[in-house]
C-alpha positions in Angstrom: 42.8 29.3 19.6 43.6 26.8 22.4 42.4 23.2 22.4 39.8 24.0 25.1 38.6 27.0 23.0 38.2 24.7 19.9 36.1 22.3 21.9 34.0 25.1 23.3 33.6 26.4 19.7 32.6 23.1 18.1 30.4 22.2 21.1 28.2 25.2 20.6 24.7 24.2 19.2 25.1 26.3 16.2 28.5 25.1 15.3 27.7 21.5 15.9 24.6 21.6 13.8 26.3 23.5 11.1 29.2 21.0 11.0 26.7 18.1 10.8 24.8 19.9 8.1 27.8 20.3 6.0 28.7 16.7 6.5 25.1 15.8 5.5 25.5 18.0 2.5 28.5 16.0 1.3 26.9 12.6 2.0 23.6 13.8 0.5 25.4 14.6 -2.7 27.1 11.2 -2.8 23.7 9.6 -2.2 22.2 11.6 -5.0 25.0 10.9 -7.3 24.6 7.1 -6.7 20.9 7.1 -7.2 21.5 9.2 -10.5 24.0 6.7 -11.8 22.0 3.6 -10.8 18.6 4.8 -12.3 19.3 7.5 -14.8 16.8 10.5 -15.3 13.7 8.2 -16.1 14.2 5.8 -13.1 15.0 8.7 -10.8 11.8 10.4 -12.0 9.8 7.2 -11.1 11.4 7.2 -7.6 10.5 10.7 -7.1 6.7 9.9 -8.0 6.6 7.9 -4.8 9.1 9.6 -2.6 8.0 13.2 -2.9 4.4 12.7 -1.9 5.3 9.9 0.5 7.6 12.0 2.4 5.3 15.0 2.3 2.4 13.1 3.6 4.4 11.5 6.4 5.3 15.0 7.6 1.9 16.4 7.3 0.4 13.4 9.3 2.3 14.5 12.3 -0.4 17.3 12.8 2.1 19.7 14.3 3.0 17.3 17.2 6.8 17.6 16.8 6.4 21.3 17.4 4.5 20.6 20.6 7.0 18.0 21.8 10.0 20.2 21.0 8.5 23.2 23.0 7.6 21.0 26.0 11.1 19.5 26.1 12.6 22.9 25.9 10.5 24.0 28.8 11.8 21.1 30.9 9.0 18.5 30.7 9.8 14.9 31.4 11.1 13.2 28.2 9.9 9.7 29.2 6.3 10.9 29.7 6.4 12.9 26.4 7.8 9.7 24.6 4.9 7.6 25.9 2.4 10.3 24.8 4.1 10.2 21.4 3.6 6.5 21.0 0.0 6.7 21.9 -0.6 9.5 19.3 1.5 8.0 16.6 -0.4 4.7 16.9 -3.8 6.5 16.9 -2.8 8.4 13.7 -1.5 5.3 11.9 -4.7 3.3 12.6 -7.0 6.2 11.5 -5.2 7.1 8.2 -3.9 3.7 6.9 -7.1 2.8 5.0 -7.7 6.1 3.4 -3.9 6.5 2.6 -4.1 3.1 0.8 -7.0 4.3 -1.3 -5.2 7.5 -2.2 -2.2 5.5 -3.4 -4.2 4.0 -6.2 -4.9 7.6 -7.5 -1.2 8.4 -7.5 0.4 5.4 -9.2 -0.8 2.3 -11.1 -1.4 -0.8 -8.9 1.6 -3.1 -8.9 4.1 -0.5 -10.1 7.2 0.5 -8.2 5.8 3.8 -7.0 2.7 2.1 -5.8 4.5 -0.4 -3.8 6.7 2.4 -2.2 3.6 4.5 -1.4 2.1 1.3 0.2 5.2 1.1 2.3 4.8 4.7 3.4 1.1 4.1 4.3 2.1 1.0 6.6 5.0 3.0 8.2 3.0 6.1 9.2 3.1 5.3 13.0 7.0 4.8 12.8 7.5 8.0 10.9 5.3 10.1 13.2 6.9 8.6 16.4 10.5 9.2 14.9 9.6 12.9 14.1 8.4 13.4 17.6 11.5 11.8 19.2 13.8 13.9 17.1 11.8 17.0 18.1 12.3 16.1 21.8 16.0 15.8 21.3 16.0 19.3 19.7 13.9 20.7 22.5 16.1 19.3 25.3 19.3 20.6 23.7 20.8 17.1 22.8 22.7 18.5 20.0 25.2 15.7 19.7 22.5 13.2 19.2 20.6 15.5 16.7 23.8 15.9 14.8 24.3 12.1 14.7 20.7 11.6 13.4 21.6 13.9 10.5 24.8 12.2 9.5 24.5 8.5 10.3 21.4 7.8 8.2 23.0 9.3 5.2 26.1 7.0 5.7 23.7 4.1 6.1 21.9 5.0 2.8 25.2 5.3 0.9 26.3 1.9 2.2 23.0 0.3 1.1 23.2 2.0 -2.3 26.8 0.8 -2.7 25.7 -2.8 -2.0 23.0 -2.5 -4.6 25.4 -1.2 -7.2 27.8 -4.0 -6.6 25.2 -6.9 -6.4 22.6 -5.9 -8.9 22.9 -5.6 -12.6 19.6 -3.8 -13.1 18.5 -1.8 -9.9 14.9 -0.7 -9.9 13.3 2.4 -8.3 11.6 -0.1 -5.9 14.8 -1.6 -4.6 16.4 1.9 -4.1 13.2 3.3 -2.6 13.0 0.6 0.0 16.4 1.5 1.2 15.5 5.1 1.4 12.4 4.5 3.2 13.6 2.0 5.6 16.6 4.1 6.8 14.4 7.2 7.1 11.8 5.5 9.1 14.0 3.5 11.5 17.0 5.9 12.1 15.2 8.2 14.5 14.3 5.2 16.7 18.0 5.0 17.6 17.4 7.9 19.9 15.8 5.5 22.1 19.2 4.4 23.2 18.9 7.5 25.5 17.2 6.0 28.7 15.6 9.4 29.3 13.4 8.9 26.2 12.1 5.4 27.2 8.3 5.7 27.4 7.2 5.9 31.0 4.9 7.7 33.4 1.2 8.0 33.9 -0.7 9.8 31.1 -3.7 11.9 31.5 -6.3 12.8 29.0 -5.5 16.5 29.5 -2.1 15.8 28.0 -3.6 14.4 24.9 -5.9 17.4 24.5 -3.0 19.8 25.1 -0.8 18.2 22.5 -3.5 18.0 19.8 -4.7 21.4 20.7 -1.3 23.1 20.2 -0.5 20.9 17.2 -3.6 21.6 15.4 -3.3 25.3 16.0 0.0 25.4 14.3 -0.6 22.5 11.8 -2.6 24.5 9.1 0.3 27.1 8.8 3.0 24.3 9.1 1.3 22.1 6.5 1.1 25.1 4.1 4.6 26.1 4.8 5.8 22.5 4.1 3.8 22.4 0.9 5.4 25.8 -0.1 8.8 24.2 0.2 7.9 21.2 -2.0 5.0 22.3 -4.2 7.2 22.8 -7.2 8.4 19.2 -7.1 5.0 18.0 -6.2 3.4 19.7 -9.3 6.3 18.5 -11.5 5.7 14.9 -10.6 2.1 15.3 -11.8 2.5 17.3 -15.0 6.0 16.5 -16.3 7.4 13.4 -18.0 9.3 10.9 -15.9 12.6 12.1 -17.5 11.9 15.8 -16.6 10.7 14.7 -13.2 14.1 13.0 -12.7 16.0 16.0 -13.7 14.1 18.2 -11.4 14.2 15.8 -8.6 17.9 15.8 -8.6 18.0 19.6 -8.9 15.7 19.9 -5.8 17.9 17.4 -3.9 20.9 19.5 -4.4 19.2 22.7 -3.5 17.2 21.3 -0.6 20.3 20.2 1.2 20.9 23.9 1.8 17.7 24.1 4.0 19.6 22.0 6.4 21.9 25.0 7.0 18.9 27.1 7.9 17.6 24.5 10.2 21.0 24.3 11.9 20.6 27.9 12.7 16.8 27.9 13.3 16.4 25.1 15.9 18.7 26.6 18.6 17.1 29.9 17.9 13.6 28.5 18.4 14.7 27.1 21.9 16.1 30.6 22.8 12.9 32.3 21.9 10.8 29.7 23.8 13.1 30.6 26.9 12.4 34.3 26.4 15.4 35.5 24.4 14.1 37.5 21.5 16.6 40.3 20.9 18.7 38.4 18.4 16.1 37.2 16.0 16.8 39.5 13.1 20.5 38.8 13.4 19.8 35.0 13.3 17.7 35.5 10.2 20.4 37.5 8.5 23.1 35.0 9.4 21.1 32.1 8.0 20.5 33.9 4.7 24.2 35.0 4.5 25.4 31.4 5.0 22.9 30.1 2.4 24.0 32.8 -0.1 27.7 31.9 0.3 27.1 28.1 -0.1 24.7 28.7 -3.1 27.2 30.9 -4.9 30.1 28.5 -4.4 27.9 25.6 -5.6 26.7 27.5 -8.5 30.3 28.2 -9.6 31.1 24.5 -9.4 27.9 23.2 -11.0 29.4 22.1 -14.5 32.1 20.2 -12.9 29.8 18.9 -10.2 27.2 17.5 -12.6 29.9 16.0 -14.9 31.9 14.2 -12.2 29.1 13.4 -9.7 25.9 13.0 -11.5 26.9 12.3 -15.0 26.4 14.2 -18.3 22.8 12.9 -18.6 21.8 15.4 -15.9 23.7 18.3 -17.5 20.5 19.7 -18.9 19.3 20.3 -15.3 22.1 22.9 -14.6 19.9 26.0 -15.2 17.2 24.6 -12.9 19.8 23.8 -10.2 21.2 27.4 -10.4 17.8 29.1 -9.9 16.9 26.6 -7.1 20.1 27.2 -5.2 19.5 30.9 -4.9 15.8 30.4 -4.2 17.1 28.8 -0.9 18.4 32.2 0.4 15.1 33.7 1.2 13.9 30.1 2.3 16.5 30.2 4.9 15.1 33.2 6.4 11.5 31.7 6.1 12.6 28.6 8.0 14.3 30.6 10.9 11.4 33.0 11.3 8.9 30.1 11.3 10.7 28.2 14.0 11.1 31.5 16.0 7.3 32.1 15.9 6.7 28.5 17.1 9.2 29.3 20.0 7.1 32.4 20.7 3.9 30.4 21.0 2.5 31.5 17.8 2.5 28.4 15.6 -0.5 29.4 13.5 0.4 33.0 12.7 2.1 32.4 9.4 -1.0 30.6 7.8 -2.2 33.5 5.6 1.2 34.5 4.2 2.1 30.9 3.5 -1.2 30.2 1.8 -0.8 33.3 -0.4 2.7 32.1 -1.4 1.5 28.6 -2.0 -1.3 29.8 -4.4 1.1 32.1 -6.2 3.6 29.5 -6.7 1.2 27.0 -8.0 -0.4 29.5 -10.4 3.0 30.6 -11.8 4.0 27.0 -12.4 0.9 26.0 -14.2 0.9 29.2 -16.2 4.5 29.1 -17.3 5.1 25.4 -17.6 4.0 25.1 -21.1 6.5 27.6 -22.4 9.4 27.3 -19.9 9.0 23.7 -18.6 10.8 22.8 -15.4 12.5 26.2 -15.4 9.1 27.7 -14.6 8.9 25.6 -11.4 12.3 26.8 -10.2 11.5 30.4 -10.7 8.1 30.0 -9.1 9.7 28.5 -6.0 12.0 31.5 -5.6 9.0 34.0 -5.9 7.0 32.0 -3.3 10.0 32.0 -0.9 10.3 35.7 -1.1 6.6 36.4 -0.5 6.8 34.1 2.6 9.8 36.0 3.9 8.2 39.3 3.6 5.0 38.2 5.5 7.0 36.4 8.2 9.1 39.5 8.9 5.9 41.5 9.5 4.6 38.8 11.8 8.0 38.6 13.6 7.7 42.5 14.2 4.2 41.8 15.6 4.6 38.7 17.8 8.3 38.5 18.7 9.7 41.9 18.9 9.7 45.2 16.9 13.2 45.9 15.6 14.7 47.7 12.7 13.9 45.9 9.3 17.4 46.1 7.9 18.6 43.9 10.7 16.9 40.9 9.1 19.1 41.4 5.9 22.4 42.9 7.2 25.0 42.0 9.9 27.6 44.7 10.8 31.0 43.2 10.0 32.2 43.6 13.6 29.1 41.6 14.8 29.7 39.1 12.2 33.3 38.7 13.2 32.2 38.2 16.8 29.7 35.4 15.8 32.5 33.6 13.8 34.8 33.9 16.8 32.1 32.3 18.9 31.5 35.2 21.3 27.8 35.4 20.5 25.1 32.8 20.2 23.4 34.0 17.0 
């Protein structure tokens, strides 16, 4: 392949996002390893008690607005005007929720504890988190893939640098210190997208735009919220019912497995833009491709697990290996879920997955609570996989109805010749 051919190949959205995802995978593992070494299973569990619900609530408080901004950007709306609208909505959400959020914090963690302070930081930072998510969505919708790739990689590098400073300068690092670094970088990194002049807030807002944004967001928010809970309910329940040590083990396992969802997002985000622009023929192939990539990466990681845990995390986390193995392969159907959810959003049907996601959420939660006394954190991993399979089945049915009716096997199998063409860069799947 010529130099110009290589540039074209790596400049394609799918290739660029996949490359940045793989880089994020590597940096994420380094970050997880440093956290594990600094805090140990118990300290890592205390960190998870704050970080899991804090991250989840920040995403839920977006109320579906990132999907709205991404779709409008893909349709050619002025980014400056969208950015100004996002500022207004983010501030409004932050003002409304900060007091009830602070009250809920007291129910999650003892006042004055490390998890309590971290959750307070999340409560104060709600406007920044929401605005950052909206800015990132605009970049995705406008096809600014290089910037999106940078927003995946650079924060991970910044976190690693911060953690290394802590490791060198602190003899007894606490979950609070590590959590402040994680929260600070996560909140502030998306704001770097304002370096693009096109995203500077500008223009005259109309009340009709506010109504349109919240109208679209709230139509899809229930389904999106349930889908998000589905992806994290296992860890969320574990933080409540398990000991800090088991929570730490499970948190590290989910961190390793969840990085694979970035692979699905690398495929899903360009697919959402294409569907929004009327290209619906290749949805099954895109789903099959995402699940195939996830399966290959999961299998390779599974084979390397003993060495990976020993070298990277430390033998204190070796007992988490079975959980990690189950969670890795649970990401395969989840990859299909992520792609199909984004494609339905692109098709203007953000609320359609609600019933299926709710069914999967209830099933997953019941399985965990029923099996946990006997199987411990293994039950959470197993329940997560079952929930992902249920979601995938429902979403395929919805895609057949709302996107385009096509052969079901196309969602699971790619003919070798077609796969070779995708690898060679002749197709956009």
